[in-house]
C-alpha beads as a LAMMPS data file, in Angstrom:
LAMMPS data file: protein, C-alpha beads

442 atoms
441 bonds

1 atom types
1 bond types

-500.0 500.0 xlo xhi
-500.0 500.0 ylo yhi
-500.0 500.0 zlo zhi

Masses

1 110.0

Atoms # bond

1 1 1 311.831 255.570 109.702
2 1 1 308.372 256.491 108.413
3 1 1 306.694 258.777 105.876
4 1 1 303.695 259.818 107.930
5 1 1 305.028 263.127 109.255
6 1 1 302.690 265.239 107.128
7 1 1 299.601 263.258 108.067
8 1 1 297.340 263.580 111.086
9 1 1 298.538 260.848 113.402
10 1 1 297.246 260.038 116.874
11 1 1 296.354 263.697 117.481
12 1 1 292.879 263.101 118.879
13 1 1 292.123 264.470 122.342
14 1 1 290.146 261.953 124.385
15 1 1 288.078 262.764 127.458
16 1 1 288.635 260.004 129.984
17 1 1 284.901 259.801 130.657
18 1 1 283.929 259.204 127.030
19 1 1 283.086 255.616 126.029
20 1 1 285.655 255.019 123.288
21 1 1 285.370 252.849 120.182
22 1 1 288.328 252.529 117.826
23 1 1 287.512 251.651 114.223
24 1 1 290.151 250.040 112.007
25 1 1 288.951 250.926 108.503
26 1 1 290.175 251.302 104.915
27 1 1 293.792 250.106 105.462
28 1 1 294.966 249.902 101.827
29 1 1 298.322 248.420 100.846
30 1 1 301.005 250.702 99.434
31 1 1 302.200 250.333 95.827
32 1 1 298.777 249.047 94.772
33 1 1 295.597 250.838 93.626
34 1 1 292.971 251.001 96.351
35 1 1 290.706 247.973 95.900
36 1 1 286.941 247.651 96.247
37 1 1 287.575 245.687 99.449
38 1 1 289.342 248.661 101.006
39 1 1 286.749 251.091 99.639
40 1 1 283.938 249.099 101.215
41 1 1 285.808 248.985 104.522
42 1 1 286.242 252.772 104.319
43 1 1 282.544 253.434 103.738
44 1 1 281.247 250.973 106.348
45 1 1 283.721 252.257 108.935
46 1 1 282.873 255.897 108.255
47 1 1 279.140 255.238 108.593
48 1 1 279.630 253.331 111.846
49 1 1 281.757 256.168 113.200
50 1 1 279.126 258.798 112.357
51 1 1 276.324 256.683 113.770
52 1 1 278.135 255.740 116.998
53 1 1 279.059 259.390 117.520
54 1 1 275.361 260.241 117.197
55 1 1 274.707 257.623 119.880
56 1 1 277.103 259.275 122.320
57 1 1 280.362 257.372 121.769
58 1 1 283.767 258.853 121.052
59 1 1 285.093 257.124 117.949
60 1 1 288.668 256.953 116.711
61 1 1 288.924 256.260 112.976
62 1 1 292.202 254.458 112.297
63 1 1 293.711 253.920 108.856
64 1 1 296.212 251.066 109.292
65 1 1 298.294 251.333 106.094
66 1 1 299.810 248.087 104.767
67 1 1 303.374 249.326 104.297
68 1 1 305.398 246.364 105.607
69 1 1 305.959 242.711 104.796
70 1 1 307.678 240.377 102.328
71 1 1 305.667 241.666 99.374
72 1 1 307.625 244.937 99.611
73 1 1 310.827 243.080 98.818
74 1 1 309.128 241.826 95.665
75 1 1 307.966 245.232 94.453
76 1 1 311.279 246.899 95.324
77 1 1 313.120 244.218 93.348
78 1 1 310.729 244.656 90.404
79 1 1 311.282 248.432 90.361
80 1 1 315.047 247.959 90.446
81 1 1 315.085 245.347 87.648
82 1 1 312.304 246.369 85.263
83 1 1 310.989 249.768 86.361
84 1 1 311.854 253.465 86.174
85 1 1 310.941 255.800 89.049
86 1 1 310.627 258.887 86.852
87 1 1 308.265 257.113 84.468
88 1 1 306.212 255.782 87.375
89 1 1 305.918 259.253 88.936
90 1 1 304.810 260.785 85.625
91 1 1 302.234 258.054 84.983
92 1 1 298.599 259.288 85.412
93 1 1 297.965 256.138 87.461
94 1 1 301.306 255.468 89.219
95 1 1 299.928 252.791 91.536
96 1 1 298.568 250.917 88.538
97 1 1 302.073 251.040 87.020
98 1 1 303.535 249.688 90.265
99 1 1 300.954 246.922 90.339
100 1 1 301.974 245.931 86.814
101 1 1 305.593 245.662 87.961
102 1 1 304.450 243.472 90.848
103 1 1 302.702 241.177 88.378
104 1 1 305.833 241.185 86.236
105 1 1 307.766 239.868 89.223
106 1 1 305.509 236.807 89.409
107 1 1 305.713 236.260 85.662
108 1 1 309.501 236.208 85.898
109 1 1 309.408 234.057 89.031
110 1 1 308.088 231.141 86.977
111 1 1 311.399 230.999 85.117
112 1 1 313.709 232.240 87.891
113 1 1 312.803 230.836 91.353
114 1 1 315.853 232.571 92.873
115 1 1 313.903 235.846 92.726
116 1 1 312.042 234.681 95.841
117 1 1 315.263 234.516 97.850
118 1 1 316.497 237.850 96.470
119 1 1 313.268 239.661 97.372
120 1 1 313.306 238.176 100.899
121 1 1 316.872 239.437 101.370
122 1 1 315.795 242.864 100.097
123 1 1 313.035 243.052 102.697
124 1 1 315.563 241.932 105.302
125 1 1 317.806 244.854 104.334
126 1 1 314.835 247.199 104.754
127 1 1 314.080 245.752 108.178
128 1 1 317.669 246.146 109.356
129 1 1 317.958 249.758 108.218
130 1 1 319.756 249.821 104.855
131 1 1 319.564 253.554 104.015
132 1 1 319.308 253.040 100.247
133 1 1 316.399 250.603 100.587
134 1 1 314.723 252.806 103.208
135 1 1 314.777 255.768 100.802
136 1 1 313.157 253.661 98.070
137 1 1 310.518 252.392 100.501
138 1 1 309.740 255.927 101.737
139 1 1 309.245 256.996 98.126
140 1 1 306.716 254.175 97.683
141 1 1 304.875 255.227 100.838
142 1 1 304.706 258.910 99.826
143 1 1 303.505 258.093 96.316
144 1 1 300.815 255.768 97.669
145 1 1 299.602 258.175 100.349
146 1 1 299.222 260.960 97.788
147 1 1 296.998 258.670 95.711
148 1 1 294.936 257.515 98.694
149 1 1 294.516 261.088 99.990
150 1 1 292.938 262.180 96.695
151 1 1 290.351 259.412 97.001
152 1 1 289.565 260.206 100.635
153 1 1 289.182 263.891 99.796
154 1 1 286.764 263.065 96.979
155 1 1 284.714 260.859 99.316
156 1 1 284.815 263.476 102.093
157 1 1 286.399 261.051 104.572
158 1 1 289.055 261.814 107.176
159 1 1 290.833 259.826 109.880
160 1 1 291.944 260.428 113.442
161 1 1 295.031 258.245 113.091
162 1 1 296.990 257.237 109.989
163 1 1 299.811 254.831 110.738
164 1 1 301.610 252.205 108.732
165 1 1 302.425 248.724 109.984
166 1 1 306.036 249.911 110.042
167 1 1 305.209 252.402 112.807
168 1 1 304.654 249.555 115.268
169 1 1 308.123 248.017 114.997
170 1 1 309.171 249.248 118.507
171 1 1 306.000 247.695 119.976
172 1 1 306.671 244.486 118.007
173 1 1 309.917 243.986 119.934
174 1 1 308.153 244.297 123.312
175 1 1 305.343 242.020 122.130
176 1 1 307.814 239.355 120.987
177 1 1 309.533 239.377 124.371
178 1 1 306.206 238.768 126.079
179 1 1 305.384 235.942 123.689
180 1 1 308.797 234.315 124.142
181 1 1 308.093 234.116 127.871
182 1 1 304.697 232.491 127.371
183 1 1 304.614 228.762 128.169
184 1 1 302.888 228.176 124.816
185 1 1 305.898 229.422 122.824
186 1 1 308.649 227.282 121.323
187 1 1 311.168 227.283 118.489
188 1 1 310.859 225.038 115.448
189 1 1 313.086 225.080 112.362
190 1 1 314.396 228.493 113.392
191 1 1 310.939 230.080 113.707
192 1 1 309.147 231.221 116.877
193 1 1 305.755 229.525 117.273
194 1 1 302.879 229.761 119.706
195 1 1 300.783 226.648 120.269
196 1 1 297.175 227.800 120.581
197 1 1 294.399 225.217 120.925
198 1 1 296.683 222.543 119.484
199 1 1 297.732 224.626 116.475
200 1 1 301.208 226.058 115.911
201 1 1 301.025 229.732 114.887
202 1 1 304.128 231.352 113.415
203 1 1 305.079 234.553 115.227
204 1 1 308.630 235.152 114.007
205 1 1 310.139 233.608 110.886
206 1 1 313.535 232.058 110.255
207 1 1 315.050 235.426 109.270
208 1 1 313.950 236.953 112.597
209 1 1 311.360 239.072 110.730
210 1 1 307.917 239.803 112.164
211 1 1 304.764 238.391 110.582
212 1 1 301.514 240.138 109.643
213 1 1 299.904 238.617 112.740
214 1 1 302.705 239.834 115.012
215 1 1 302.371 243.377 113.718
216 1 1 298.604 243.295 114.221
217 1 1 299.142 242.104 117.800
218 1 1 301.523 245.008 118.400
219 1 1 299.063 247.466 116.827
220 1 1 296.225 246.213 119.053
221 1 1 298.378 246.615 122.161
222 1 1 299.406 250.109 121.082
223 1 1 295.768 251.084 120.513
224 1 1 294.692 249.965 123.934
225 1 1 297.620 251.719 125.612
226 1 1 296.854 254.901 123.628
227 1 1 293.053 255.039 123.830
228 1 1 291.949 252.607 126.571
229 1 1 289.131 251.628 124.228
230 1 1 285.843 250.097 125.362
231 1 1 285.556 248.356 121.997
232 1 1 287.876 247.952 119.035
233 1 1 286.165 247.363 115.688
234 1 1 288.065 245.924 112.730
235 1 1 286.126 246.506 109.497
236 1 1 287.916 243.913 107.383
237 1 1 286.764 241.439 104.708
238 1 1 285.368 238.106 105.903
239 1 1 288.351 236.236 104.437
240 1 1 290.300 237.492 107.473
241 1 1 287.962 235.879 110.022
242 1 1 290.492 233.222 111.061
243 1 1 293.180 235.887 111.430
244 1 1 291.094 237.825 113.943
245 1 1 290.171 234.674 115.817
246 1 1 293.888 234.005 116.221
247 1 1 294.509 237.622 117.191
248 1 1 291.985 237.631 120.031
249 1 1 292.953 234.133 121.205
250 1 1 296.639 235.036 121.434
251 1 1 295.918 238.307 123.240
252 1 1 293.778 236.362 125.707
253 1 1 296.567 233.808 126.157
254 1 1 298.959 236.677 126.941
255 1 1 296.499 237.810 129.645
256 1 1 295.264 240.981 127.996
257 1 1 291.803 241.257 129.549
258 1 1 290.579 243.645 126.838
259 1 1 290.987 240.988 124.121
260 1 1 287.261 240.239 124.446
261 1 1 286.497 243.847 123.453
262 1 1 287.883 243.297 119.953
263 1 1 285.150 242.863 117.325
264 1 1 285.715 241.799 113.726
265 1 1 283.139 243.430 111.411
266 1 1 283.330 241.152 108.338
267 1 1 281.944 241.892 104.910
268 1 1 281.951 240.039 101.606
269 1 1 284.033 240.957 98.584
270 1 1 282.845 241.531 95.021
271 1 1 282.016 238.445 92.977
272 1 1 283.264 240.047 89.754
273 1 1 286.673 241.435 88.708
274 1 1 287.330 244.509 90.798
275 1 1 287.708 247.893 89.114
276 1 1 290.065 250.401 90.711
277 1 1 288.502 253.138 92.820
278 1 1 289.529 255.935 90.383
279 1 1 287.886 253.960 87.553
280 1 1 284.738 253.584 89.636
281 1 1 284.616 257.328 90.372
282 1 1 285.136 258.103 86.678
283 1 1 282.350 255.701 85.698
284 1 1 279.935 257.270 88.186
285 1 1 280.694 260.781 86.899
286 1 1 280.149 259.638 83.308
287 1 1 276.401 260.006 83.801
288 1 1 273.542 261.077 81.579
289 1 1 273.832 264.855 81.991
290 1 1 270.060 265.224 81.594
291 1 1 269.853 263.962 85.189
292 1 1 271.260 267.296 86.296
293 1 1 268.214 269.070 84.821
294 1 1 266.136 267.309 87.462
295 1 1 267.661 269.777 89.930
296 1 1 267.100 272.859 87.790
297 1 1 265.996 274.957 90.775
298 1 1 268.991 273.972 92.931
299 1 1 271.469 276.610 94.102
300 1 1 274.375 274.173 93.708
301 1 1 276.319 274.456 90.445
302 1 1 275.877 271.714 87.849
303 1 1 279.383 270.419 88.524
304 1 1 278.682 270.298 92.278
305 1 1 275.438 268.409 91.648
306 1 1 277.264 266.023 89.332
307 1 1 279.933 265.351 91.967
308 1 1 277.373 264.832 94.752
309 1 1 275.376 262.424 92.591
310 1 1 278.438 260.431 91.536
311 1 1 280.101 260.124 94.948
312 1 1 276.807 259.674 96.775
313 1 1 275.704 256.918 94.393
314 1 1 278.903 254.946 94.995
315 1 1 278.502 255.258 98.764
316 1 1 274.804 254.397 98.737
317 1 1 275.292 251.435 96.390
318 1 1 278.181 249.946 98.364
319 1 1 276.259 250.274 101.639
320 1 1 272.999 248.872 100.269
321 1 1 274.302 245.309 100.405
322 1 1 274.400 243.436 103.687
323 1 1 277.875 242.947 105.126
324 1 1 277.798 239.205 104.426
325 1 1 276.110 239.475 101.038
326 1 1 278.069 238.851 97.844
327 1 1 277.275 241.313 95.079
328 1 1 278.188 242.544 91.622
329 1 1 278.607 246.210 90.817
330 1 1 277.985 246.058 87.056
331 1 1 276.185 249.337 86.235
332 1 1 274.894 249.903 89.784
333 1 1 277.150 252.933 90.260
334 1 1 275.369 254.870 87.511
335 1 1 273.196 257.605 89.096
336 1 1 269.475 257.106 88.568
337 1 1 266.213 258.831 89.527
338 1 1 264.352 255.533 89.873
339 1 1 262.820 254.453 93.225
340 1 1 265.416 252.756 95.428
341 1 1 268.258 254.820 93.981
342 1 1 269.992 257.765 95.631
343 1 1 269.015 260.237 92.895
344 1 1 265.346 259.545 93.638
345 1 1 265.838 260.418 97.321
346 1 1 267.905 263.537 96.592
347 1 1 265.298 264.841 94.142
348 1 1 262.516 264.253 96.698
349 1 1 264.405 266.114 99.435
350 1 1 265.194 268.958 97.034
351 1 1 261.577 269.389 95.900
352 1 1 260.073 269.127 99.389
353 1 1 262.521 271.785 100.615
354 1 1 260.954 274.243 98.143
355 1 1 257.355 273.353 99.013
356 1 1 255.483 275.683 101.335
357 1 1 254.586 274.575 104.817
358 1 1 251.393 276.261 105.953
359 1 1 251.204 277.390 109.558
360 1 1 248.863 275.544 111.856
361 1 1 248.139 272.668 109.507
362 1 1 245.351 270.566 110.938
363 1 1 245.112 267.817 108.377
364 1 1 245.663 264.392 109.813
365 1 1 249.134 263.066 109.086
366 1 1 249.262 259.814 107.066
367 1 1 249.515 257.059 109.681
368 1 1 251.777 254.782 107.619
369 1 1 254.254 257.603 107.014
370 1 1 254.199 258.681 110.662
371 1 1 254.882 255.121 111.817
372 1 1 257.769 254.816 109.372
373 1 1 259.314 258.081 110.587
374 1 1 259.012 256.873 114.181
375 1 1 261.037 253.742 113.318
376 1 1 264.160 255.776 112.609
377 1 1 265.683 255.491 116.144
378 1 1 265.096 251.720 116.118
379 1 1 266.814 251.478 112.724
380 1 1 269.815 253.365 114.066
381 1 1 269.945 250.955 117.002
382 1 1 269.814 247.961 114.652
383 1 1 272.795 249.272 112.688
384 1 1 274.652 249.824 115.957
385 1 1 273.879 246.294 117.139
386 1 1 274.757 244.562 113.839
387 1 1 277.444 246.943 112.511
388 1 1 275.620 246.671 109.171
389 1 1 274.665 249.969 107.413
390 1 1 272.460 248.161 104.880
391 1 1 269.620 248.310 107.431
392 1 1 269.782 252.089 107.135
393 1 1 269.715 252.168 103.327
394 1 1 266.760 249.776 103.223
395 1 1 264.905 251.958 105.714
396 1 1 265.620 255.137 103.730
397 1 1 264.357 253.451 100.563
398 1 1 261.091 252.569 102.278
399 1 1 260.691 256.011 103.835
400 1 1 261.447 257.864 100.581
401 1 1 258.933 255.864 98.559
402 1 1 256.251 256.259 101.210
403 1 1 256.927 260.006 101.383
404 1 1 256.780 260.456 97.623
405 1 1 253.501 258.531 97.508
406 1 1 251.859 261.301 99.501
407 1 1 253.878 264.244 98.221
408 1 1 253.448 263.559 94.496
409 1 1 249.779 262.501 94.646
410 1 1 248.293 265.554 92.941
411 1 1 244.677 264.548 93.590
412 1 1 245.324 264.526 97.327
413 1 1 247.850 267.360 97.352
414 1 1 245.589 269.887 99.050
415 1 1 244.979 267.424 101.883
416 1 1 248.634 266.645 102.522
417 1 1 250.026 267.536 105.911
418 1 1 253.266 269.170 104.801
419 1 1 254.623 269.238 108.339
420 1 1 255.000 265.466 108.378
421 1 1 256.394 265.507 104.824
422 1 1 259.099 267.959 105.877
423 1 1 259.804 265.889 108.968
424 1 1 260.247 262.842 106.758
425 1 1 262.793 264.564 104.520
426 1 1 264.655 265.739 107.632
427 1 1 265.010 262.084 108.606
428 1 1 266.130 261.217 105.066
429 1 1 268.723 264.000 105.170
430 1 1 269.998 262.871 108.569
431 1 1 270.260 259.253 107.454
432 1 1 272.203 260.173 104.326
433 1 1 274.544 262.376 106.385
434 1 1 275.388 259.374 108.575
435 1 1 276.649 257.660 105.418
436 1 1 278.599 260.741 104.368
437 1 1 276.204 261.668 101.550
438 1 1 275.470 265.345 100.887
439 1 1 272.063 266.552 99.740
440 1 1 271.573 268.969 96.846
441 1 1 270.722 272.483 97.938
442 1 1 267.352 273.799 96.793

Bonds

1 1 1 2
2 1 2 3
3 1 3 4
4 1 4 5
5 1 5 6
6 1 6 7
7 1 7 8
8 1 8 9
9 1 9 10
10 1 10 11
11 1 11 12
12 1 12 13
13 1 13 14
14 1 14 15
15 1 15 16
16 1 16 17
17 1 17 18
18 1 18 19
19 1 19 20
20 1 20 21
21 1 21 22
22 1 22 23
23 1 23 24
24 1 24 25
25 1 25 26
26 1 26 27
27 1 27 28
28 1 28 29
29 1 29 30
30 1 30 31
31 1 31 32
32 1 32 33
33 1 33 34
34 1 34 35
35 1 35 36
36 1 36 37
37 1 37 38
38 1 38 39
39 1 39 40
40 1 40 41
41 1 41 42
42 1 42 43
43 1 43 44
44 1 44 45
45 1 45 46
46 1 46 47
47 1 47 48
48 1 48 49
49 1 49 50
50 1 50 51
51 1 51 52
52 1 52 53
53 1 53 54
54 1 54 55
55 1 55 56
56 1 56 57
57 1 57 58
58 1 58 59
59 1 59 60
60 1 60 61
61 1 61 62
62 1 62 63
63 1 63 64
64 1 64 65
65 1 65 66
66 1 66 67
67 1 67 68
68 1 68 69
69 1 69 70
70 1 70 71
71 1 71 72
72 1 72 73
73 1 73 74
74 1 74 75
75 1 75 76
76 1 76 77
77 1 77 78
78 1 78 79
79 1 79 80
80 1 80 81
81 1 81 82
82 1 82 83
83 1 83 84
84 1 84 85
85 1 85 86
86 1 86 87
87 1 87 88
88 1 88 89
89 1 89 90
90 1 90 91
91 1 91 92
92 1 92 93
93 1 93 94
94 1 94 95
95 1 95 96
96 1 96 97
97 1 97 98
98 1 98 99
99 1 99 100
100 1 100 101
101 1 101 102
102 1 102 103
103 1 103 104
104 1 104 105
105 1 105 106
106 1 106 107
107 1 107 108
108 1 108 109
109 1 109 110
110 1 110 111
111 1 111 112
112 1 112 113
113 1 113 114
114 1 114 115
115 1 115 116
116 1 116 117
117 1 117 118
118 1 118 119
119 1 119 120
120 1 120 121
121 1 121 122
122 1 122 123
123 1 123 124
124 1 124 125
125 1 125 126
126 1 126 127
127 1 127 128
128 1 128 129
129 1 129 130
130 1 130 131
131 1 131 132
132 1 132 133
133 1 133 134
134 1 134 135
135 1 135 136
136 1 136 137
137 1 137 138
138 1 138 139
139 1 139 140
140 1 140 141
141 1 141 142
142 1 142 143
143 1 143 144
144 1 144 145
145 1 145 146
146 1 146 147
147 1 147 148
148 1 148 149
149 1 149 150
150 1 150 151
151 1 151 152
152 1 152 153
153 1 153 154
154 1 154 155
155 1 155 156
156 1 156 157
157 1 157 158
158 1 158 159
159 1 159 160
160 1 160 161
161 1 161 162
162 1 162 163
163 1 163 164
164 1 164 165
165 1 165 166
166 1 166 167
167 1 167 168
168 1 168 169
169 1 169 170
170 1 170 171
171 1 171 172
172 1 172 173
173 1 173 174
174 1 174 175
175 1 175 176
176 1 176 177
177 1 177 178
178 1 178 179
179 1 179 180
180 1 180 181
181 1 181 182
182 1 182 183
183 1 183 184
184 1 184 185
185 1 185 186
186 1 186 187
187 1 187 188
188 1 188 189
189 1 189 190
190 1 190 191
191 1 191 192
192 1 192 193
193 1 193 194
194 1 194 195
195 1 195 196
196 1 196 197
197 1 197 198
198 1 198 199
199 1 199 200
200 1 200 201
201 1 201 202
202 1 202 203
203 1 203 204
204 1 204 205
205 1 205 206
206 1 206 207
207 1 207 208
208 1 208 209
209 1 209 210
210 1 210 211
211 1 211 212
212 1 212 213
213 1 213 214
214 1 214 215
215 1 215 216
216 1 216 217
217 1 217 218
218 1 218 219
219 1 219 220
220 1 220 221
221 1 221 222
222 1 222 223
223 1 223 224
224 1 224 225
225 1 225 226
226 1 226 227
227 1 227 228
228 1 228 229
229 1 229 230
230 1 230 231
231 1 231 232
232 1 232 233
233 1 233 234
234 1 234 235
235 1 235 236
236 1 236 237
237 1 237 238
238 1 238 239
239 1 239 240
240 1 240 241
241 1 241 242
242 1 242 243
243 1 243 244
244 1 244 245
245 1 245 246
246 1 246 247
247 1 247 248
248 1 248 249
249 1 249 250
250 1 250 251
251 1 251 252
252 1 252 253
253 1 253 254
254 1 254 255
255 1 255 256
256 1 256 257
257 1 257 258
258 1 258 259
259 1 259 260
260 1 260 261
261 1 261 262
262 1 262 263
263 1 263 264
264 1 264 265
265 1 265 266
266 1 266 267
267 1 267 268
268 1 268 269
269 1 269 270
270 1 270 271
271 1 271 272
272 1 272 273
273 1 273 274
274 1 274 275
275 1 275 276
276 1 276 277
277 1 277 278
278 1 278 279
279 1 279 280
280 1 280 281
281 1 281 282
282 1 282 283
283 1 283 284
284 1 284 285
285 1 285 286
286 1 286 287
287 1 287 288
288 1 288 289
289 1 289 290
290 1 290 291
291 1 291 292
292 1 292 293
293 1 293 294
294 1 294 295
295 1 295 296
296 1 296 297
297 1 297 298
298 1 298 299
299 1 299 300
300 1 300 301
301 1 301 302
302 1 302 303
303 1 303 304
304 1 304 305
305 1 305 306
306 1 306 307
307 1 307 308
308 1 308 309
309 1 309 310
310 1 310 311
311 1 311 312
312 1 312 313
313 1 313 314
314 1 314 315
315 1 315 316
316 1 316 317
317 1 317 318
318 1 318 319
319 1 319 320
320 1 320 321
321 1 321 322
322 1 322 323
323 1 323 324
324 1 324 325
325 1 325 326
326 1 326 327
327 1 327 328
328 1 328 329
329 1 329 330
330 1 330 331
331 1 331 332
332 1 332 333
333 1 333 334
334 1 334 335
335 1 335 336
336 1 336 337
337 1 337 338
338 1 338 339
339 1 339 340
340 1 340 341
341 1 341 342
342 1 342 343
343 1 343 344
344 1 344 345
345 1 345 346
346 1 346 347
347 1 347 348
348 1 348 349
349 1 349 350
350 1 350 351
351 1 351 352
352 1 352 353
353 1 353 354
354 1 354 355
355 1 355 356
356 1 356 357
357 1 357 358
358 1 358 359
359 1 359 360
360 1 360 361
361 1 361 362
362 1 362 363
363 1 363 364
364 1 364 365
365 1 365 366
366 1 366 367
367 1 367 368
368 1 368 369
369 1 369 370
370 1 370 371
371 1 371 372
372 1 372 373
373 1 373 374
374 1 374 375
375 1 375 376
376 1 376 377
377 1 377 378
378 1 378 379
379 1 379 380
380 1 380 381
381 1 381 382
382 1 382 383
383 1 383 384
384 1 384 385
385 1 385 386
386 1 386 387
387 1 387 388
388 1 388 389
389 1 389 390
390 1 390 391
391 1 391 392
392 1 392 393
393 1 393 394
394 1 394 395
395 1 395 396
396 1 396 397
397 1 397 398
398 1 398 399
399 1 399 400
400 1 400 401
401 1 401 402
402 1 402 403
403 1 403 404
404 1 404 405
405 1 405 406
406 1 406 407
407 1 407 408
408 1 408 409
409 1 409 410
410 1 410 411
411 1 411 412
412 1 412 413
413 1 413 414
414 1 414 415
415 1 415 416
416 1 416 417
417 1 417 418
418 1 418 419
419 1 419 420
420 1 420 421
421 1 421 422
422 1 422 423
423 1 423 424
424 1 424 425
425 1 425 426
426 1 426 427
427 1 427 428
428 1 428 429
429 1 429 430
430 1 430 431
431 1 431 432
432 1 432 433
433 1 433 434
434 1 434 435
435 1 435 436
436 1 436 437
437 1 437 438
438 1 438 439
439 1 439 440
440 1 440 441
441 1 441 442
């Protein structure tokens, strides 16, 4: 009963001797435009995967699609009452149209509280296999996945496993049986609860429907059984901190020894109204076209350069903020050639790549630049230890400005050791590649 047949799902071949790290990343909700929160999760998770792979780990990038839960009853009801599938499909932004219908549901709910009961019953029908409702739900999943896939393709990001919450329903049943047998479980007002550290946590509601927490428990168990991970990272916004504390505590209570290997990688959300990801990509591409002339000698086409600048700027900007740091996007996604911006680094790499490197250079390499280059492995280790890619962007900013200081100093140009300059841009290129950013070919 899922719509993931055409997607790569759990097809990764794992060598039993590889240290394995699973990374839960992106995880957007169906029937809604991908949010900045999910975009940031995608970019942090992708960088961590690339970096950990460089460090010798086998990573499994998992996209845990939010395709289950009571909210689906609400959107399905809204489509049935006030929507039109053909119009939604023909809309340039179909997920935006679906989100508007979802908002319409809540506007109507103010005057008709019975909608809450109707939507809950609708989700119940989906859970118990009503073929008509299943077909409508599968349509929602397909439409959403098509939208998400376009964004991932633009960003150059792929996954090793794409599964919806719905895919874990068989594991949910086994998990519930184990929880029912736990001494901490009890029934109250028709709901199944677990008492953990004096707090009652709802595991199964009055309609015998699983909760978000229950499905995450089942997904964690499935991941361990599938991959035997050494660590399981969850790159999810900091608002979910309590959820993951409950997740690991319950798994520990159920005697899963690997519960301590679960790590929540929290990050802050935007402090301003969130644009949709397609809007953000459009804004980044709406750049001053004179910036493209900066790469006049490049072999890439102007449209390729434009795309690399736009996508790369979004990635670099989103990763420049510390995981726990609140930030505002404003005009930060506009490409720029100023120091500290991606365009500045790409132009430097492009120009150095065309500069001659004399054989047997004997000039002394600038000590400050050499020391900065030598700090690259330590920076990589810091990102690995903190799960925070902002350390890498800050390092690349410092290295690029130090490199340009020597490279663009015309008075000292004849004395420059180009070998160390080229080595510096190799480090810059490698660091950008870890973030999924492509350089512009010279």
